[in-house]
N, C-alpha and C positions, 0 to 999 in steps of 0.2 A: 504494500500500500504506500503510495507516494503522493506528495503534495506538489504544488506548482513550483516550489523552490528546490525540489530534489527528493530527499527521503524524509521519513518521519523519525524525529529524534525523541528520546524520552522527555526532554525538557519541553517539547512542544505539546506532547500528549497530555490530556487531563488525567488526574489520578483515576485508576480503574473504578474506584468507588463511585465516581460521578456518574458514569454510564450505568453501572450495575444498579445503582439506587433508582434511577428512572425506569429501567427495565423491570425491576421487581415491582415498583409502583404500578406500572401498566398491567403486569400480569395479575396482581392482586385485585385491581379494579375490574379486570375481566372476570375473575371468580365472583366478586361481589355483584357484578351486573347479572351474571347467570343466576345466582341465588335470588336476587331481587325479582327478576322476570319469572322465575319458577314459582316463588312464593305468591306473587301477585296474580299469577295465572290461575291459582286455586281460590282466589278471592278471600285469602286469609285475613287481610285487613282492607279497610275501605279506602279506595283510591280511584279517582276518575281515570278513564282511558287517556285523556289529554295529559294529565299530570304524569301518569305512568310513562307515556311516550316521551315527554320532555326529559324526565329524569334518566330514562334509558339512553336516549340520544346523547345527552351530555356526559353521562358516565362513559359511553363508548368513545366519543370523539375527543373528549378532554381527558378523562381519567385514564383511558386505555391508549388511544392512538397518539394524543399529544404527548403523553409521558414517554412512549417509545420514540417518537420522532424528535422531541427535544433532546433526549438522551443520546440518540444517534447523531444529532447535529453537534453536540459537544465533542463527539469523537471525530466526525467527518469533516468539520471545518478545518482543523489542522491538516488532515490528510488530503482533502480535495481542493482546498482553497488557500492553504498556507496561512490560515488565520489562527491566532493564539489568543484565547480569552484568559486574562491574568486572574490569579486567585480563583480558579474555577470551582474548587471545592466549596468555598464559602458562598459564592454567588449561586451555584447550582442548588445548594441547600435552601437558599431563600426562595428560588423559583419553585423547587419541588415542594417545599413546605406550604407555600401559598396556594399552589395548585391543588394539593390534597385537601387542605382546609376549605378552599373556595368551592371545590366540586361538592363537598358535603353540605356546605351552607346553601349552595344553589339548589341541591335536592330538597332541602328543607323549605326553601322559598317556593319551589314549584308545588310542593305538597300542601303547604299551609297558606300560600299567597300572602305571607306576612311582609309588610312593607320594609321593615328593618332588615329582614333576611335578603330581600331583593337589593337594597342599597349596599349591604355588606358584600353580596356577591359581586356587584360592580367594582367595589373598592378592592376587595381581597383577591378574587379570582382574576378580574380584569387587570388590576395593578400588577399582580405576580406574573401573568403571562406577557403583558406589555414590557415588563422589566426584562424578561428573558429575550424577547424579540429585540429590544434595544441593545442588550449586550452583544448579540450576534450581528445584528445589522450594522451597528457602529463599526465593528471590526471589519466586516465585509466591505464597507464603503471606503476603507483605507487601502484596500488592495489596488495596486496600480495597474496591473495587467490581469484582466479577468478572463477566465475560460467561460464557455457557455454553461458549464455546471455551476460555477460560482455565481454567475448572473442569475441562473435559474433559482438558486438558493435565495438570493436577494429578493427576487420577484415573489417567491413563496412566502418569505417572511413578511413582506409588505402586505400580501393578501391576508396573512394571518392577523396582522395588526388591524386591518380593515374589518375582518371578521369579529375580532374582539371588541372594537369600538361600536360596531353595529349591535353586538350582543349587549354591551353595557347600556346603550341607549334604550334597548328594548326592556331590559330588566328595571331600569330606572323609571321608564314609562309605566310598567306593570305595578311599580310601587305606588303610583299615584302622585309622584313628586313633580312630574312634568306632563304636559299634554304632548301627544305625538305630533310632530311637525310633518309627518309623511304618512302615507298609507301603511299601516302596521303590517299588513299581510305582505306587501311588496318588500318592506324592509326585511322581513323574515326570509323571503326568497333570496334576497341579496346576501344575507347572513349565511344561508346554507350554500349558496353558489360560491362565494369567496372562500368559505370553509372547506368545501369538498373539492371543487375544481381548482381554486386558487391556491389553497394551502396544501392539502394532502396530495392531490394529483400532480401539481407542478413540482413539489419537492421530490416525489417519487421519480418523475420523469427526469428532473435535473440530475439526481444521483445516479439514475440508471445509465445516463450517457457515459459515465466512467466505470461504475461498478460491474455492469454486465460484461463489458470487455475485460475488466480487471479480474473478476472472480471466475468467469467461465471461459476466458480466452476465446472470445468471439471476434469477428470483424467489427469495424467501427459502424456506428449508425450513419445512415445517409446524411450528407451535409445539409440538405434542405430541412431535415427534421432537427438535426443538431443545432443549426443556427437560428431557425425561425419558429419552431413549434411553440416554445414556451412564451415567447413574446406575443404570438398570435392568440394563444389561449388566454393570456392575461388581458389582452386588448378586448377580446370578445366578451369576457365576463364583466369588464368595465363598461363596455358599450351597452350591455344589458341593463345598466342603470337607467338608460334613456330610451333604448330601443329593444323591444322584446321579441320582435318577429324573427323566427327561424334561427335564433342564436343557439338554442339547445341542439338543433339538428346539425348545425355546422360543427359545434363542439363534439357531438357524438361521432361525426364522420372523421374528424381529426384523431380522436382517441382510438377509433377502429384502425386507422392507418398506422398509428404508433404501435398498437398491440401486435398487428400483423408483422411489422418490421422487427419488433423484439422477438417474436416467435421464430422468425426466419433466422435472426442472428443466433439464437440459442440452438437452432437446428444445424447451423454451420459452424458451431464451436469446434475449436481444434483439440479440445480435451474430451476424448470420447466417453470417459466414465461419467455416469449420471448419479446424482445424489438428491436428497430431499430438497436442498436449496434450489436446484434447477426445477424440480417438480413444482415447488411453491410458485416460482416465477411463471412457469407455463400455465399453471392453474389461474394465477392472477391475470395473465393476459387473456386467457379464455373468458373469464368473467368480465373483464373490462370490455371485450368485444360485445358481449351481451348487454352490458351497461350502456355502451354507445348506441346499440340498436334500440334499447328501451327508451332512449330519449326521444325517439320518433313517435312514441305512443304514450298514452295517458295511464300508465300503470305505476303510480308513484311509489307504492309500497314495494313492488318488485324491483324497481329501479334502486331504491334505497338498499334492499338486501344485496343486490348485485354489487353495489359500490362497497358495502361492508366486506363482501367476499374478496373483492379485488385488493382493497387496501390492507386488510389483515394478512392476506397471503404474502404480500411483499414484505410486510413488517416481520412476519415469522421467519421468512427466508433471511432477512438481514440480521435478525437476532442470532440465528444459527451460524452466521458468518462472523459477526462482530465479537461475540463472547469468546469463542476459541482463539481468535486473533489477539484479543486484548490480554487474555491470560498468558498466552505464549509470549507475546511481545514484551509485556512488562516484566515477566520473570526472566526472560533471556536478557533484556536490557540491564537488569539488576545483577546479572552474573550468575544466575542459578542454572547450573549445568544439567540439573535433573528436572528442568521445566518440562511439563508434559507437551507432547506434540499436539498440534491443533485438533487432529482427529481423536485424541485421547481426552480432550477437555469435555466435549459433548459427543458421545459416540454416534456415528452416522445412523446406526440402527435406531437410536432413540429419536432422532429427528424424523426418520422415516415413519415410525409409529405415530408421531404427532401429526405428520402429514395426512396419514390415513384417517385419524380421528377428525382432523380439520375438514377433510374432504366430505366425510359423511355428515359432519355437523352443518356444513354449508349447504349440502344437498337437502337436508331436513329443513334448514332455514328457508330455502326457496320453496319447497313443497308446502311448508306450513302457511305460506301466503294463501294457499287454496284450501288447505285442510287444517283448521284451527285446532282440531283434536290432537294434532301432533306436537303442539307447542310445548307441553311438559317434557316430552322426550327430547325435543330440540334444545331446550334450555338446560336440561340435565347434561346433554353431551357437550354443550357450550362450556359449562362449568368444568367438566372433565378435561376438555381441551386446554383451558387456561390453567387448570391445576397441573396438568402434565408439563405445560410450558414453564410454570413456576418451578417445578421440580428440576427441570433441565437447567434453568438459570441458576438456581441455588446450588445444584450439584457442580455445575461448571465453575461457578465463582468460588466454591469451597476448595477446589483443587489449587487455586491461587494461594489461599491462606495455608492449606496443608503443606504445600511445597516450601513456603516461607518458614513455617514452624519446624519442619523436619529435615531441612537441608541447609547448607551454608553457601552463600554466594562466593564466587571467586573474586579475589581482589587483584585488579590489574596494576 
């Protein structure tokens, strides 16, 4: 893994605890989300469908996905953009702590409609996330020579900031503190659009331009995609603020083209062996194609499920690449000759088992859009999937501590 300035050095990399902390947070939120959906599906406590949907959506996109993506960015910025965030442990603790606290306060706000909880959500959750965006975007803007990946990261972070600001305006409006100055439903659409396409999808695309070739030894992406796709997608969701006609269809077509290109590159990879991380990417691109197609039709719930399938598949693949690399890299850089090899940190067999669980879970998730009676089975398997992921993260991270405690580093 190399950055724009050459290689990754230990001084540039954040402490391993920074990334692990966010990843564990995301995995635990995934378990909590599964339990929440399972319990509420039986009607054990009184909650409206609207509140349940809001809580679940934000547990997923903030508690789960934002945790994984922010953690990955702390690691990827030095690798892919040559950006170093100083004092990362303290700063990441602030972001992580405010994120966790804010998501729970937000859930209370959605359940109780309490005005103080809504205001607290805007301050704590919005403030914590904007602080994280500021830390990263400030350093990215200092880069003199940008790659399309670093530019894409910047666009994604700007989209995330817009998403957060729209969200803050909405929760303050719900608190009754201000009157909405815009059509609330339209503002919610922009919030979702910048969050899903602008933040999640643009970041995945930006990172894929380097990691697909790096991890899987594939040819490069076509120049036309590499240079223009992210800018065009960001422009389209921005134009949607003023012009709604056919934007979704154009976005869908572009995502289908990107997905097909990625699948082709994975097919042409020079490393013939296939592992779970490749399967996760293939599965992600397959569901992204279906997501792009669904934008031509009015099946909102199915579109939502397909997007979840796409984004989580990529996240899981990246976790199974990042954790082994970090454990090996940090131990080797510290001089531990008994550092486990990357395939020993999280055994490939364990990642494959998780892939199968995830694939069945996603299939049930999609089928349950038609057959509601399957929801308890779906949420149970969802919980199992994130529990298995948590175990793999904990187990991989524990090998770092075990090596430090049971062997001595070489002194050069």
